[in-house]
N, C-alpha and C positions, 0 to 999 in steps of 0.2 A: 574483473568485475569494476574499475576501475576505468577502464573503456566503457561498460554499458552508463556510468553517470556521465559522461561525458556527448553518447549518443542520445539521454536525455536529455540533455540539456540545448541542447544541441537543435534536436526536434520541436525542442517548443519555442523555443528562438524561431526557429523557421513559421511553426505557425504561427505567430503576433505576425508573421509575413505576409499573413494571408495564406499558405498554402497548405490543402486539409490532404491527410493521412488514410483518412474513410478509415479511423481505427474499428468505428462501430460496424463493418463490414467483415471484419474479420474474424471468420473462423473461432479462432483461441479466446479474440474475443467476445464473441457472441456465449460461447459456451462458460466464460467463464461469468456472464451478467444471468445467465442461467442461473447458472448454480449460489448463487449470493439469492436473487431473487428466490430459488427454492428455498431457502436457508431463514431468508428473512433477513440475516445482516452478520456481518462477522462479528462475533465479541473475542476481549482480549485482556487478560489478567494481565496484569503490567506488576514486577516487583522492584522497585526501587530499594537500594545494598547502602549502605550509611556511606563507604567510599563514590556516591555519587552514578556509580551503575543500576543499568534497569536491564529488563529482559519482559519481554511479552511474549506470552501464547494463546493462540485461541484457540480457544472455548469451546469452540463447536464446530471446528475441520482439524482433524486431525493434524498434524504434519508440518502448520505456517506457522514459528519462532520466532523471536532475535532478539535484536539487542543492543544496547550500545552504553557510553561512558559521557555522554550527553542526552540530556532530559531535556532542551530544546527543539533537540530530529528525532524524537518519538512516534510525530506522525508519519512524519518522510518517509520514517525508517519502517513503521508498520506499512505507508502503502506499498514500500518496493520490496516487501515480505511476501505482499499477498497477491504482485504480479509476477514477482519468480515463482510461487506454488502454479502459479496459473500456465506461467511460459509463456507468458507475453512481452513480446520483443522490444529494448526500450523503446527503439519510434516512436508505436502504438501506447506508450503506459502516461494518460493520462487523467491527471485526477478526482478528473468528474464523469471516469469510467467506475467511483467509487462509492458513490455516491449519490444519490441524489436529489432534485432542487430543492432546495430549506429544509433537507433535511439532517438533523445536528449529530454531533457527534458528540459523543457520553465517553468518558476514560476512564475507568473502577481500574483504584492501584492500592496497593499493599506495598506499604513503606514502614522501614525494620530501623529500629535504634537501639 
């Protein structure tokens, strides 16, 4: 799993240098975008626990569940879970694939005290 994180970061660095991986032409990416388009959006229920840990589970797409101990990483961790669910190779993972232009990000969460 750690190797994927390094491939992801290296790929983003290479993109900044002007190299295009043509992720929008990849069949897996096309299939993912079609599925998300059918759903309208992927929604998550996020629960945060007293010890600071959290879990996020998709409410409209079975099989996506993730979590962590650092709430600052929630967005990145959820995006990683979505890319993993759709089996997108790490060098093709670009945040813009999961959002349309100017699409707001809304998060609902349950906090237990």
